[in-house]
ZADOMAR-611108 format. One line per 3 residues: number of its first residue (from 0); their letters; for each residue x, y, z of C-alpha. Coordinates in Angstrom, 2 decimals, m for minus. Layout:
% residues N
NUM	a	X Y Z; ...
END
This chain:
% residues 434
0	mpk	194.98 109.18 123.07; 190.77 108.09 122.82; 190.08 105.24 120.74
3	pkk	188.37 105.45 117.76; 184.75 104.73 117.83; 184.04 101.33 115.74
6	rgs	181.75 101.81 112.59; 178.71 100.51 112.28; 178.25 100.33 116.30
9	nhq	174.82 102.23 116.53; 173.35 99.77 113.80; 174.85 96.74 116.33
12	rga	173.37 98.04 119.13; 169.84 99.39 120.42; 168.97 102.13 123.05
15	ggq	171.05 101.87 126.24; 173.76 99.56 124.34; 172.07 96.43 124.37
18	prn	172.21 94.09 121.16; 169.00 93.96 118.63; 169.84 90.06 118.09
21	vqp	167.92 88.60 121.14; 167.32 84.65 120.74; 164.24 82.97 121.54
24	fsd	163.14 82.90 125.31; 162.59 79.48 126.61; 158.88 78.47 127.92
27	eda	160.05 79.81 131.33; 161.15 83.06 129.49; 158.04 83.51 128.04
30	sie	156.28 84.00 131.95; 158.40 86.95 132.14; 157.59 88.50 128.75
33	tms	153.91 88.38 128.85; 154.26 89.88 132.45; 156.24 92.33 130.86
36	hcs	153.68 93.84 128.33; 151.15 94.49 130.15; 152.82 96.71 132.96
39	gfs	150.83 99.52 131.95; 147.36 97.91 131.80; 146.74 98.30 135.38
42	dpa	146.46 102.23 135.53; 144.43 103.76 132.72; 146.03 106.77 133.16
45	sft	149.70 106.01 132.16; 148.21 105.36 128.51; 148.04 109.50 128.39
48	edg	149.99 111.25 130.81; 150.95 114.76 129.73; 152.60 113.35 126.56
51	pev	152.98 113.95 122.94; 149.94 113.18 120.65; 149.88 109.44 120.22
54	dee	148.49 107.50 117.28; 145.47 106.13 118.66; 144.57 103.95 116.04
57	atq	148.19 102.16 115.92; 148.19 101.82 119.71; 145.14 99.87 119.76
60	edl	146.29 97.63 116.77; 149.30 97.18 118.69; 147.41 96.06 121.66
63	eyk	145.26 93.99 120.24; 148.61 92.10 118.82; 150.11 91.48 121.87
66	lkg	146.60 90.63 123.23; 146.67 87.53 120.40; 149.68 86.84 121.59
69	fid	148.35 86.35 125.08; 145.47 84.64 124.15; 147.76 81.86 122.22
72	ltl	150.06 81.45 125.05; 146.61 79.89 127.25; 147.13 76.92 125.71
75	dks	151.01 76.77 125.95; 152.54 73.60 127.67; 154.39 75.81 130.47
78	akt	152.05 76.24 133.22; 154.27 79.45 134.20; 153.94 80.67 130.52
81	rqa	150.05 80.15 130.87; 149.58 81.76 134.04; 151.15 84.61 133.03
84	ale	149.16 85.25 130.08; 145.71 84.86 131.67; 147.16 87.65 134.13
87	slk	148.47 89.48 131.51; 144.81 89.70 129.93; 143.22 90.33 132.94
90	naf	145.43 93.52 133.60; 144.36 94.18 129.95; 139.98 93.44 130.49
93	ssk	140.63 95.70 133.72; 141.58 98.99 132.33; 140.32 98.96 128.84
96	ily	136.69 98.29 127.07; 137.60 95.94 124.30; 134.07 94.19 123.62
99	efi	134.77 94.10 119.78; 137.81 92.26 120.66; 136.55 89.92 122.62
102	mer	133.43 89.28 120.47; 135.35 87.99 118.42; 137.24 85.40 120.38
105	rmt	134.82 84.78 123.15; 134.61 81.08 122.11; 138.11 80.80 121.82
108	ltd	138.81 82.64 125.26; 135.92 80.83 126.98; 137.35 77.51 126.19
111	sie	140.69 78.68 127.60; 139.52 79.28 130.88; 137.57 76.21 130.83
114	rci	140.76 74.30 129.93; 142.76 76.05 132.36; 140.27 75.92 135.66
117	kkg	139.60 71.66 134.93; 143.51 70.96 134.15; 145.43 73.63 135.99
120	ksd	146.99 74.04 139.57; 146.06 76.29 142.27; 147.15 79.61 140.94
123	eqc	146.18 79.02 137.07; 142.98 77.97 138.34; 142.60 81.31 140.35
126	aaa	144.10 82.98 137.60; 141.56 81.82 135.22; 138.18 82.30 137.13
129	gla	139.51 86.30 137.80; 139.64 86.17 133.65; 136.22 84.84 133.29
132	cll	134.49 87.52 136.13; 136.37 89.83 133.56; 134.81 88.54 130.67
135	cvq	131.71 88.93 131.43; 132.19 92.30 132.92; 133.36 93.18 129.54
138	mgs	130.43 91.27 127.81; 127.37 92.54 130.01; 124.40 90.56 129.92
141	gie	123.17 89.49 126.83; 122.86 85.90 124.74; 126.66 86.06 124.58
144	see	127.41 86.12 127.73; 124.89 83.51 128.91; 126.47 81.01 126.23
147	ifk	129.91 81.60 128.29; 128.34 81.03 131.75; 126.16 77.99 130.25
150	tlg	130.32 76.40 129.69; 132.15 78.04 132.58; 129.11 77.44 135.44
153	pvl	128.77 73.69 135.75; 132.89 73.83 135.74; 132.95 76.56 138.35
156	kki	130.41 74.71 140.79; 132.02 71.72 140.58; 135.41 73.42 141.35
159	vcd	133.51 75.06 144.16; 131.91 71.79 145.83; 135.10 69.52 145.27
162	gta	137.02 69.06 148.61; 140.34 67.97 146.95; 140.62 71.03 145.31
165	siq	142.93 73.84 147.03; 141.03 76.15 148.89; 142.59 79.34 146.94
168	arq	140.84 78.07 144.23; 137.74 77.22 145.08; 137.61 80.49 146.77
171	aca	137.91 82.19 143.41; 135.30 80.20 141.68; 133.28 81.05 144.12
174	tcl	133.45 84.83 143.48; 133.84 83.92 140.02; 130.40 82.03 140.18
177	gic	128.54 84.36 141.98; 129.74 87.73 139.87; 129.03 85.79 136.53
180	cfi	125.74 84.99 137.55; 124.59 88.43 139.11; 125.76 89.53 135.07
183	vtd	124.33 87.13 132.93; 121.41 84.76 134.49; 117.88 85.92 133.00
186	dit	117.17 82.09 134.12; 115.37 82.16 137.66; 116.03 78.46 138.17
189	ely	119.81 79.27 137.77; 120.08 82.05 140.37; 117.97 79.49 142.26
192	stm	120.65 76.57 141.72; 124.17 79.26 141.83; 122.73 80.25 145.23
195	ecl	121.94 76.67 146.71; 125.59 75.77 145.83; 126.37 78.58 147.91
198	eni	124.45 78.03 150.28; 125.94 74.72 151.09; 129.51 76.09 151.56
201	ftk	129.06 79.07 153.61; 126.29 77.63 155.87; 129.40 75.13 156.92
204	ayq	130.69 77.88 159.30; 127.64 78.21 161.19; 127.87 77.55 164.96
207	rdr	126.92 73.96 165.43; 126.31 72.12 168.87; 129.81 72.69 171.00
210	dtn	130.84 72.95 174.31; 132.37 75.98 173.22; 130.74 79.67 172.71
213	gvs	132.51 80.90 169.82; 133.49 79.74 166.21; 136.79 78.70 165.91
216	sth	139.11 79.58 162.51; 139.18 76.73 159.58; 141.18 76.71 156.70
219	ntv	138.48 76.56 155.15; 137.19 80.12 156.53; 138.35 82.36 153.50
222	lhv	136.28 80.03 151.46; 133.21 80.21 153.51; 133.80 84.39 153.68
225	sal	133.74 84.44 149.57; 130.47 81.83 149.54; 128.73 84.18 151.47
228	law	129.50 87.94 150.20; 128.47 85.70 146.63; 125.30 84.68 147.92
231	tll	124.55 88.02 149.72; 125.53 89.59 145.76; 123.00 86.97 144.48
234	lti	120.15 87.87 147.00; 119.90 91.70 146.00; 118.76 90.60 142.52
237	cpm	115.96 87.90 143.95; 112.73 88.43 143.76; 111.16 89.86 147.58
240	nev	109.12 86.48 148.06; 112.68 84.70 147.61; 114.61 87.17 149.85
243	kkk	111.55 86.69 152.13; 112.30 83.06 152.48; 116.38 83.49 152.72
246	iem	115.70 86.09 155.68; 113.94 83.75 157.48; 116.36 81.08 156.65
249	hlh	119.38 82.81 157.78; 118.69 85.70 159.86; 119.24 84.11 163.31
252	klp	121.93 81.97 162.31; 124.32 84.91 160.98; 124.89 86.42 164.21
255	sll	126.70 83.46 165.28; 129.57 83.83 162.69; 130.25 87.05 164.84
258	scd	131.98 85.32 167.07; 134.63 83.64 164.54; 138.11 84.06 165.01
261	dln	138.55 85.47 161.67; 138.08 89.45 161.00; 137.20 89.13 157.41
264	mri	134.52 86.44 158.40; 133.01 88.65 161.15; 133.04 91.87 158.79
267	aag	131.18 89.87 156.12; 128.66 88.36 158.76; 128.03 91.79 160.37
270	etl	127.48 93.67 156.34; 125.46 90.70 154.94; 123.15 90.90 158.24
273	all	123.05 94.85 157.83; 122.09 94.15 153.96; 119.71 91.55 155.40
276	fel	117.56 94.28 157.50; 117.72 96.66 154.83; 116.07 94.16 152.64
279	are	114.01 92.85 155.26; 112.09 96.73 156.06; 111.74 97.49 152.54
282	tda	109.55 94.27 151.89; 107.86 94.95 155.38; 108.33 99.04 157.30
285	dff	106.90 97.00 160.31; 109.50 94.45 160.44; 110.42 93.00 164.00
288	yed	113.32 91.04 165.07; 112.59 88.68 168.35; 116.49 89.00 169.55
291	mdi	117.33 92.11 169.05; 118.75 93.17 172.04; 121.02 90.05 171.79
294	lte	122.43 91.42 168.38; 122.38 94.79 169.40; 124.81 94.08 171.87
297	klr	126.93 91.70 170.11; 127.17 94.02 167.45; 128.22 96.83 170.14
300	ala	130.80 95.04 171.46; 132.50 94.77 168.45; 132.09 98.05 167.52
303	tdg	134.01 99.19 170.74; 136.48 95.89 170.71; 139.16 96.61 172.65
306	nkh	140.96 93.18 173.40; 144.74 93.45 173.44; 145.90 90.42 171.54
309	rak	144.67 91.66 168.08; 146.60 93.66 166.10; 145.72 97.28 166.40
312	vdk	144.82 97.60 162.08; 142.55 94.62 162.80; 140.86 96.27 165.79
315	rkq	140.48 99.89 163.81; 139.30 98.73 160.51; 136.52 96.10 162.43
318	rsv	135.19 98.80 165.06; 134.90 101.28 161.76; 132.53 98.50 160.12
321	frd	130.30 97.35 163.12; 129.32 101.12 163.79; 127.93 101.26 160.34
324	vlr	126.40 97.91 160.60; 124.93 98.86 164.12; 123.70 102.09 163.09
327	ave	121.68 100.30 160.21; 120.56 97.58 162.19; 119.41 99.94 165.41
330	erd	118.64 103.29 163.53; 118.05 102.30 159.74; 120.82 104.70 158.98
333	fpt	123.52 104.10 156.24; 126.65 106.88 156.06; 126.77 107.84 152.35
336	emv	129.43 107.85 150.19; 130.61 109.64 147.23; 132.75 107.89 144.50
339	kfg	134.24 110.45 142.00; 135.36 109.09 138.45; 136.24 111.70 135.91
342	per	133.93 114.40 135.64; 130.85 112.58 136.95; 130.03 111.72 141.03
345	myi	128.04 108.63 142.41; 126.40 108.54 146.08; 126.75 105.04 147.78
348	dcw	123.68 105.36 150.10; 122.55 101.82 150.77; 123.82 98.33 151.95
351	vkk	122.85 96.69 148.42; 124.82 99.62 146.26; 127.60 99.07 148.65
354	qty	127.75 95.17 148.26; 127.60 95.56 144.74; 130.07 98.41 144.42
357	etf	132.91 96.77 146.71; 132.37 93.24 144.75; 132.97 95.08 141.34
360	kei	135.98 97.18 142.86; 137.68 93.97 143.99; 137.56 92.38 140.66
363	lgs	138.06 95.43 138.63; 140.48 97.22 140.58; 142.11 100.37 139.76
366	gmq	140.17 99.97 136.58; 137.08 100.34 138.69; 136.97 104.42 137.79
369	yhl	137.53 103.77 134.10; 134.37 100.87 133.93; 132.15 103.37 135.72
372	qsn	132.77 106.25 133.03; 132.76 103.75 129.89; 131.30 100.21 130.91
375	dfl	127.59 100.26 130.07; 126.84 97.19 131.95; 128.18 98.58 135.27
378	rnv	126.53 102.23 134.65; 123.06 100.40 134.00; 124.08 98.54 137.40
381	fel	124.35 101.58 139.38; 121.98 103.81 136.91; 124.18 106.28 135.77
384	gpp	122.94 106.45 132.39; 124.51 106.42 129.26; 128.38 107.13 128.94
387	vml	129.24 110.77 129.07; 130.91 112.15 125.81; 133.36 114.62 126.20
390	daa	135.55 115.97 123.39; 138.96 116.53 123.59; 139.21 120.12 123.59
393	tlk	136.88 119.87 127.29; 138.99 117.13 128.24; 142.09 119.09 127.96
396	tmk	140.59 122.31 129.92; 139.70 119.79 132.36; 143.38 118.36 133.12
399	isr	145.45 119.56 135.56; 149.16 120.29 134.56; 151.95 118.39 136.31
402	fer	153.28 121.79 137.38; 150.06 123.07 138.59; 149.46 119.84 140.71
405	hly	152.98 120.54 142.07; 152.71 123.90 142.86; 149.07 122.79 144.08
408	nsa	150.41 119.56 146.54; 153.51 121.92 148.20; 151.10 124.85 149.18
411	afk	148.77 122.16 150.56; 151.79 120.53 152.55; 153.30 123.73 153.94
414	art	149.39 124.62 155.18; 148.77 121.27 156.73; 152.09 121.27 158.39
417	kar	152.17 124.65 159.83; 148.69 124.02 161.34; 150.21 120.67 162.98
420	skc	153.03 122.38 164.19; 150.39 124.75 166.07; 148.67 121.77 167.83
423	rdk	151.63 120.12 168.58; 153.56 122.90 170.31; 151.85 123.52 173.42
426	rad	155.05 124.99 175.50; 153.07 128.27 175.64; 150.03 126.68 177.22
429	vge	151.81 123.73 180.07; 152.13 125.37 183.34; 154.60 124.24 186.26
432	ff	153.21 121.40 188.38; 154.80 120.35 191.75
END
């Protein structure tokens, strides 16, 4: 005979039979709790995906309430809790435009980031540097952002130049220094000072007087790569007379980095060379490089590299990049790329634009498309004009339902399978050989 149900059981337990009365979590549990709150921030589409109508105002209030809690947790005694709070804020800032919320709390956020970079360990410093980048991306160029950079700039430079700090922290701070300076700096003196700081890092990777022909990789290579890419980003906003000086200073030294054992360093050096040639030819249409034959020979070797001791994935990536670099140096050509975001399209048609896009894509991750649609600063950088305003009815007509997407994907899969089957089935074409 079945047992009778207990009265009040529905009041005692929530969904899934879990008790509603939960004990307060400890410092260790806080890190897990903070991460769970923002699990959906990485994908902006996760907020509204073929679901019922939601109260946007209530959702925004709930989000801001959670973010206030994360900001408070950045001051917690537990390092795990602080790091988790920083990561959660990063996820939110990369996937939503929160200008007004941040404007009211920018000094609090700046103080928290400064404290975490100064006193935290490696992982916490990396998370804080990443949050500083996103804070400036959200604020855009303006007086408020300049105040943030005046506070954080000296701290970031100190970590970048500190040989006792962890390589990961120095790498993150170098990237943050370049991006924040790119966004906020109108002071040309500060721009040159930041570039000099980054130069002092990556120039250590240049080939010195050695008996060997190549540049050996060290544990500092990741730092050199980040410093070089950040420096290259800042070079794109320098006045032309300064660009000429930098080209004369580095164009003959950068090719030595193409012999580095590290793939990322070779790629960073190759793309920087392509960008330098592009800028040099903009300033002087008859620009002439003395060692062009030697350089193109190196680039061609990298574009057709077949060394067996390298991984196939690395070789494929290297060949793809250096084919484009070789075309840029030899033929002054750039393979145009198209980026889709919402109803809009953006064409990347030069190395300067590619470098800028790749830098912000690395910081924003999956939120890049959302920011290209809605972030005024990024739209100004890429000359996209004011954000395109679409009403709810237009958006609804543009959106494809899940069922329609399923039918389209199924049809495409069947067509692709048939086409491949015809190519693979060669029994009718193969004769007998003796």
